[in-house]
C-alpha positions in Angstrom: 51.9 -7.5 -17.8 52.1 -3.9 -17.8 54.0 -1.8 -14.7 51.8 1.2 -13.3 52.4 4.2 -15.7 54.0 2.1 -18.3 52.9 0.4 -21.5 54.0 -2.6 -23.6 53.9 -3.5 -27.1 54.2 -6.6 -28.4 55.3 -7.6 -32.1 55.8 -10.8 -33.8 59.0 -10.9 -35.5 61.0 -13.5 -37.7 64.7 -13.7 -37.1 65.9 -15.9 -39.9 67.9 -12.9 -41.8 70.8 -11.3 -40.2 71.7 -8.4 -41.8 74.7 -7.1 -40.0 77.4 -8.5 -37.5 78.8 -7.3 -34.2 82.5 -8.0 -33.8 84.3 -8.2 -30.4 87.9 -9.4 -30.5 88.6 -12.4 -28.5 84.9 -13.6 -28.6 82.7 -15.2 -31.7 81.6 -13.0 -34.5 77.8 -12.6 -33.8 75.3 -12.2 -36.7 72.7 -9.7 -35.8 69.1 -8.9 -36.8 68.1 -5.3 -36.4 64.4 -4.9 -35.9 62.8 -1.1 -36.1 59.9 -0.8 -33.9 57.6 2.1 -33.9 56.7 3.7 -30.6 54.0 6.1 -29.4 55.4 9.4 -29.8 58.0 10.9 -27.2 57.9 7.4 -25.3 60.9 6.5 -23.1 62.0 2.8 -23.7 62.5 0.9 -20.4 63.3 -2.5 -21.3 63.0 -5.0 -24.4 62.8 -8.8 -24.0 61.4 -11.9 -26.0 58.9 -14.2 -25.4 57.1 -17.2 -27.2 60.3 -18.1 -28.7 60.4 -20.6 -31.4 63.9 -22.2 -31.7 65.7 -25.4 -32.9 68.8 -26.7 -31.6 71.9 -28.7 -33.5 75.2 -29.8 -32.9 78.3 -28.6 -34.1 81.3 -30.5 -35.5 83.9 -27.5 -34.7 83.9 -25.0 -32.1 83.2 -21.3 -32.9 86.6 -19.4 -33.3 87.5 -16.2 -32.0 87.2 -13.2 -34.4 90.8 -12.5 -35.5 92.3 -9.0 -36.1 92.0 -8.0 -39.9 95.9 -8.0 -41.1 96.9 -4.4 -42.1 98.2 -4.4 -45.7 101.5 -2.5 -47.0 101.0 1.1 -47.9 101.3 1.8 -51.5 103.7 4.7 -52.9 102.2 7.3 -55.4 102.6 5.1 -58.3 100.4 2.6 -56.9 103.4 0.1 -56.3 104.3 -1.5 -52.9 107.3 0.0 -51.8 110.5 -2.4 -51.2 111.5 -2.6 -47.8 114.2 -4.6 -45.7 111.8 -6.0 -43.2 108.3 -7.4 -43.6 105.4 -5.5 -42.1 104.5 -5.9 -38.8 101.0 -7.6 -38.3 98.9 -7.6 -35.1 99.2 -10.4 -32.7 96.3 -12.9 -32.9 93.6 -12.3 -30.5 93.6 -14.5 -27.1 90.2 -15.9 -27.0 88.0 -15.0 -23.9 88.0 -18.0 -21.6 85.1 -17.1 -20.0 83.3 -17.6 -23.3 85.1 -20.6 -24.6 84.8 -22.9 -21.6 81.5 -21.8 -20.1 78.8 -24.2 -20.0 76.5 -21.2 -20.3 74.9 -19.8 -23.3 76.5 -17.1 -25.5 75.4 -14.6 -25.6 73.4 -14.6 -22.3 70.8 -12.4 -23.8 69.5 -12.6 -27.6 69.0 -8.8 -27.3 72.1 -7.4 -27.5 71.3 -3.6 -28.0 68.2 -1.3 -27.8 68.6 2.1 -29.4 65.9 4.8 -29.3 66.0 6.6 -32.6 64.2 8.7 -35.2 63.1 7.1 -38.3 61.9 9.8 -40.8 58.7 11.7 -38.7 58.4 8.9 -36.2 60.0 7.8 -32.9 61.2 4.3 -33.1 63.5 1.9 -31.2 66.2 -0.1 -33.0 66.5 -3.5 -31.3 69.7 -5.5 -32.3 68.8 -9.4 -31.8 71.3 -12.0 -32.1 69.1 -15.1 -33.4 71.0 -17.9 -31.7 72.8 -19.0 -28.5 75.8 -21.1 -28.2 77.0 -23.4 -25.6 80.9 -24.1 -26.1 81.5 -26.9 -24.0 78.5 -29.0 -25.6 79.6 -27.7 -29.1 75.9 -27.0 -29.4 73.9 -24.1 -31.3 70.3 -23.0 -30.5 68.9 -21.1 -33.3 66.0 -18.7 -32.7 63.3 -18.8 -35.6 60.7 -16.5 -34.3 59.7 -14.9 -31.1 57.5 -11.8 -29.9 59.3 -8.9 -29.2 58.0 -6.9 -26.3 59.0 -3.3 -25.8 57.9 -1.7 -22.4 58.0 2.0 -22.4 57.0 5.1 -20.6 54.2 7.1 -22.5 54.7 10.9 -22.9 52.3 13.4 -21.6 53.4 16.0 -24.2 53.3 14.1 -27.5 53.9 14.9 -30.9 51.0 14.6 -33.4 52.2 12.3 -36.3 49.2 12.4 -38.4 50.5 15.0 -40.8 52.8 12.4 -42.4 50.1 10.9 -44.1 51.3 10.8 -47.7 51.1 7.3 -49.6 54.9 7.2 -49.9 55.7 7.7 -46.6 53.3 5.1 -45.6 54.3 2.6 -48.1 58.1 2.9 -46.9 56.8 2.5 -43.3 55.0 -0.7 -44.3 58.2 -2.1 -45.6 60.8 -1.0 -43.0 58.7 -0.9 -39.9 57.9 -4.2 -38.1 54.8 -2.8 -36.4 53.2 -0.2 -39.1 49.6 -1.4 -38.0 50.3 1.1 -35.2 49.8 3.8 -37.7 46.3 3.0 -38.2 45.4 4.1 -34.7 46.8 7.5 -35.2 45.6 8.7 -38.7 41.8 7.5 -37.6 39.7 9.1 -40.3 42.3 9.8 -42.5 42.2 6.0 -43.4 44.8 2.9 -42.7 48.4 2.6 -44.0 47.8 -0.9 -45.4 45.9 0.8 -48.3 49.3 2.8 -48.9 46.8 5.7 -49.7 44.6 7.8 -47.6 40.8 8.3 -47.9 38.6 10.6 -45.7 34.8 10.5 -44.5 34.9 13.5 -42.5 36.6 16.9 -42.9 40.3 17.0 -41.5 41.2 19.9 -39.5 44.9 19.9 -38.7 45.6 23.3 -37.9 47.1 22.4 -34.7 49.8 20.2 -36.3 53.1 21.8 -36.1 52.8 23.5 -39.5 56.5 23.8 -40.5 57.1 20.1 -40.0 54.0 19.3 -42.0 54.8 22.0 -44.8 58.5 20.4 -45.0 57.2 17.3 -45.4 54.9 18.8 -48.6 58.0 20.8 -49.9 56.3 24.1 -49.4 58.2 25.7 -46.4 58.3 28.9 -47.6 54.6 29.4 -46.0 54.5 30.7 -42.6 51.8 28.2 -42.1 48.4 29.4 -40.1 45.9 26.8 -41.0 45.2 23.5 -43.0 41.8 22.1 -44.0 41.2 19.0 -46.2 38.2 16.9 -47.3 40.2 14.2 -48.5 43.8 13.0 -49.3 43.9 14.6 -52.6 42.2 18.0 -51.4 43.9 19.9 -49.0 44.2 23.7 -48.6 47.2 25.4 -46.9 46.6 28.7 -45.3 49.8 30.5 -44.7 51.4 34.3 -44.3 54.2 34.2 -46.8 56.2 37.9 -47.5 53.8 38.3 -50.6 50.6 36.8 -51.9 49.6 33.8 -52.8 48.5 32.9 -48.9 46.9 29.7 -49.9 48.3 26.8 -51.6 46.2 23.8 -52.5 47.9 20.4 -52.4 46.5 17.5 -54.3 48.4 14.4 -52.7 51.5 15.1 -54.8 52.0 18.6 -56.0 51.4 22.0 -54.6 49.7 25.0 -56.3 49.8 28.5 -55.4 46.5 30.5 -55.3 46.3 34.2 -55.6 44.0 36.0 -53.5 45.3 39.5 -53.2 44.9 39.3 -49.4 46.9 38.0 -46.2 44.8 35.2 -44.8 44.8 34.1 -41.3 41.9 31.6 -40.7 40.5 28.7 -42.5 37.2 26.4 -42.6 35.0 24.7 -44.5 32.8 21.7 -45.3 32.9 18.1 -46.6 31.3 19.2 -50.0 34.5 21.4 -50.6 32.9 24.7 -49.6 36.0 26.8 -48.3 36.0 30.1 -46.5 39.2 32.0 -45.7 39.3 35.2 -43.8 42.1 37.8 -43.1 43.1 41.4 -44.6 43.7 42.8 -47.9 46.5 44.8 -45.7 44.0 47.7 -45.5 40.6 46.1 -44.8 39.1 42.9 -43.4 39.0 40.3 -46.4 37.1 36.9 -46.9 37.8 34.6 -49.6 35.4 31.8 -50.6 35.2 28.8 -52.8 32.1 27.0 -54.1 31.8 23.0 -54.3 31.7 23.3 -58.1 34.8 25.5 -58.6 38.1 24.4 -59.6 40.1 23.9 -56.2 42.4 26.9 -56.9 39.4 29.2 -57.5 38.6 31.5 -54.8 36.0 34.5 -54.9 35.9 37.8 -53.1 33.0 38.2 -50.3 31.7 41.5 -49.4 31.2 42.8 -45.8 28.2 45.2 -45.0 29.4 48.4 -44.2 32.8 48.3 -46.1 35.0 48.5 -42.7 37.7 50.6 -43.6 40.5 49.0 -41.5 41.0 45.9 -39.6 41.4 42.0 -40.3 39.6 38.8 -39.5 41.7 36.0 -37.8 39.4 33.2 -37.5 36.4 31.6 -39.1 33.8 28.7 -38.3 31.7 27.4 -41.0 28.5 25.7 -39.4 26.5 24.5 -42.4 25.7 25.1 -46.1 24.8 29.1 -45.5 25.9 29.7 -41.9 29.4 31.0 -40.8 30.8 33.2 -38.2 34.4 35.2 -38.4 36.0 37.2 -35.7 38.9 40.0 -35.7 39.6 43.5 -35.1 38.5 46.7 -36.5 40.7 49.4 -34.9 39.6 52.6 -33.5 37.0 53.0 -30.4 35.2 49.6 -31.1 38.2 47.4 -31.8 36.2 44.1 -31.8 34.6 42.7 -35.2 32.0 40.0 -35.8 30.7 39.1 -38.8 27.8 36.7 -39.7 27.5 35.1 -43.5 24.2 36.1 -44.7 21.7 33.3 -45.2 20.1 34.7 -48.3 23.2 35.4 -50.0 24.0 33.5 -53.6 26.2 32.0 -53.9 26.5 31.2 -50.2 29.1 33.0 -48.3 29.4 35.6 -50.8 28.0 38.5 -48.3 28.6 39.0 -44.8 27.1 41.5 -42.2 28.7 43.0 -39.5 27.3 42.0 -35.8 27.3 44.3 -32.6 28.7 42.4 -29.5 28.1 44.3 -26.5 29.8 47.3 -28.1 32.5 45.4 -29.6 34.8 46.5 -26.9 37.6 43.8 -27.1 39.8 42.5 -30.2 38.4 38.8 -31.0 40.6 36.0 -31.6 38.4 32.9 -31.9 34.8 31.9 -32.6 33.0 28.4 -32.2 29.5 28.0 -33.1 27.8 24.5 -31.7 24.5 25.2 -33.7 22.6 28.3 -34.7 21.9 29.3 -30.9 25.0 28.5 -29.3 27.9 30.6 -30.6 31.0 31.8 -28.5 33.7 34.4 -29.2 36.8 35.1 -27.4 39.7 37.3 -27.4 42.0 39.9 -25.7 41.9 40.3 -21.7 40.0 37.0 -21.2 36.8 38.1 -22.9 34.3 35.6 -23.8 30.8 36.3 -25.3 28.0 34.1 -25.7 25.2 34.4 -28.4 21.8 32.5 -27.8 20.3 33.0 -31.1 18.6 36.4 -30.4 21.1 38.2 -27.9 25.0 38.3 -26.8 25.8 38.1 -23.2 29.2 38.1 -21.4 30.7 35.3 -19.6 33.2 35.3 -17.3 36.4 33.5 -17.9 38.0 34.2 -14.7 41.3 35.0 -16.3 43.0 38.3 -17.6 45.2 36.8 -20.4 44.6 37.0 -24.1 42.4 33.6 -25.4 43.3 32.6 -28.7 41.1 29.8 -29.8 37.8 28.0 -29.3 36.4 24.5 -29.9 34.2 22.1 -28.6 32.1 19.0 -29.6 28.7 20.7 -28.3 26.9 22.8 -26.4 27.9 21.6 -22.9 31.5 20.8 -24.0 33.5 24.1 -25.2 37.1 24.5 -24.7 39.4 27.7 -24.9 43.0 28.1 -24.4 45.2 31.0 -24.1 48.5 32.8 -23.2 50.3 31.7 -19.9 49.3 28.1 -20.6 45.7 28.8 -20.1 43.2 25.9 -20.6 39.4 26.6 -19.9 36.6 24.3 -20.3 32.7 25.0 -20.4 30.4 22.5 -18.9 27.1 24.1 -19.9 26.9 26.6 -16.9 30.2 27.8 -16.3 33.9 28.3 -17.4 36.3 26.2 -15.4 40.2 26.7 -15.2 42.2 23.7 -15.9 45.4 25.4 -16.5 47.0 23.8 -13.3 46.6 20.3 -15.2 48.6 21.4 -18.1 51.7 19.1 -17.7 53.9 21.6 -19.9 54.0 24.4 -17.2 57.4 23.7 -16.3 57.9 27.3 -15.5 54.7 28.7 -13.9 56.3 32.4 -14.3 56.5 31.8 -18.2 54.5 28.7 -19.6 54.1 28.1 -23.0 51.3 30.3 -24.8 48.7 28.1 -26.4 47.2 29.1 -29.8 45.1 26.1 -31.0 42.7 23.6 -29.7 41.1 20.6 -31.5 38.2 18.9 -29.8 38.0 15.6 -31.6 35.4 14.1 -29.0 34.4 14.4 -25.3 37.3 12.2 -24.5 39.9 13.4 -26.9 41.3 17.1 -27.0 44.5 18.4 -28.8 46.1 21.8 -27.6 48.8 23.2 -29.4 50.9 26.4 -28.7 54.6 27.8 -28.3 56.8 24.7 -28.4 54.2 22.4 -27.3 51.4 19.8 -28.4 49.2 18.4 -25.7 46.6 15.7 -26.0 43.7 14.7 -23.5 
């Protein structure tokens, strides 16, 4: 039974194939079975035990003898010939048997689990459990052999977690299925990405992994030259990775095995799309705001330039939210006395997303960093100095955030469930009527005077929210 604040993971194991040995001079040489158990990310192991043990007992004709030291052979000279000496080499004295072991009526070892070691297996947090699959009663010359059991790991879950969903590659999952004792635990982490049992990932919904630590994800893909800013995928063989290398291209397409760079003549910062393969990326061509888009029927590496009404002469776009087949919003900064920039996809444009119009938001007084559109009449934008603006389908109004810090990202699951994150560990929630400051519940605020800046949020559903930032990834 779980203790308060702890979790137990139970895994059925077989113990019929010892793969290594444990040696302790003066004691029997123990065969050891090592089991690799997958843990919840960041978990702290408290104990391991066996239950529901299936075993058999057999009598031995002879006692198990102590481990003897290995004799040291004579050294060879340069010609590979044993040197001639007047005396024989001295060998170590035989080990003295441990009387407490060889004269005891108790079982040896007392606990079949002889070692528990937290470790890292590839991208996953695991615990290595060394198990001696027998117990020996010296006085009775009796050996009890453990054939199978349930291995129970008690651990303390971590509040600050690492998202392992980025390690979805079939090769990694196939190896996990082979090496790990409880790979079924992967299924709950991958969600819509599919099941590891299939050794391949499928998807029925868009996958937005922008909050995953991008350097880890891209290292796994072999494209570490990117400083990743966003990732969007429609299935296991269609992923677009958006980044900011020192030179163009800023997008790479990943087909499940290889990565192809895409030249767009722009530095891109925001990325979103639809399940049909529509992709919109926003950024700057180093002078003006830039929008690049892909049509569903085009090749995965084909992106077209979109126009912006008024042709702003400076600035950039940093975030985009694609709401439907012809609806999308993007935000950023334009410089000058009206630094904020909001653009909206022109619904009559053909092809869709090829033309965008500038929108005035109460004088555009603040640089904007994030946009979330729940529907056509519920759109939020946020940015510097705690600024939040709401569009009701006909007009914009300012909403009070209650904080002075820069807000870096928005997301939500509907009109009454909207989230914002920002600098200084700020977490805000909109319940349909007002914004609430939940920053005090952020478990990563170890240093209140300088907590981590939060840059990304992903609201999966009303009960599950991921927050990412500087050296932190949180889950609600």
